[in-house]
N, C-alpha and C positions, 0 to 999 in steps of 0.2 A: 275135398272131403273134410269132414269135421273130426277133430280129435279133442280130447279133454286134457288140459294141462294142470298139474298140481305143482305147487312150489312158486307160483307167481305172487307178486305183491298184491295186496287187496283181497280179492276173492280167493277162497280156498281151492275152488275148481273153476278154471276158466276155459271157455270154449275157444278153440283156435282153428284157423283154416290151414290145412296142410295141402301142399301142391302135389307131393308124391311121397312114397314111403319105401323103405327097404325093411329087411328083417330087424335091423338094429337102429335105424335112423328114420327121422321124418324131415321133410324139407318145407321150410316156411319162407314167406316173403318178409324181408326186413321192413319194418314200419317206416324207417327213416330214409333209406336209399332205394327201396323197392327191389333190391337184389335178393335172389334166393339163397338161403343159408341152410346148411345141414346141421341138425341137432340130434343128439343121441336120445332115443326113446326113454332110456333109464339112465339117469345121472344123479350126481350128488345134490344138485340144486333144484332140478325139475324132472318130472316124469310125464310121459304122454300115454294116454289110453284111448282106445277106440270108442268106448262107451262111458257114459257118466257113471253107471253102476260100478264098473271096474275101478274108476278113479276113487269113488266114494269108499269102496271096500278096502282099497289100498290105504287110504287115510285112516279108516277105522282100525285096521290091523296094526298100523304104525303106532297109533296112539295107545292101543291096548298093550303093545309091547313096551312102550315107554313107561306106562303105568306099572307094569309088572317089574321092570327094572327099578323104578323108584321105590316100590314096596319092598323089594329085596334090600335095597340100600337102607331104607328105614329100619328094617328088622336088624340089619347088621349094626347100625348106629345105636339101636336100643341095647344090643348085647354089649357093645363097647362101653356104653354108659353104665350098665350094670357092673361091668368089671371095675370101672372107676369107683363106683360106690363101695365095692368090696375091698378096696385097697386099704 
């Protein structure tokens, strides 16, 4: 069955072949030794989704959140700079 992985090098969303799945894990064949390995569906380095659309939405939401955080940081830095000007 096909899953879509984000967090891989190169492509933002990569199609991968999954041999089996559980509620929290997917099982993939290792490219180098051919052995099956278990990987968490949601991790700090990569995430696996059943559909391309789910993977794309996850990436979009993640980037929107990062932009919001950066905008808040920018606003805070502007306030700090204004305080420095008023010293």
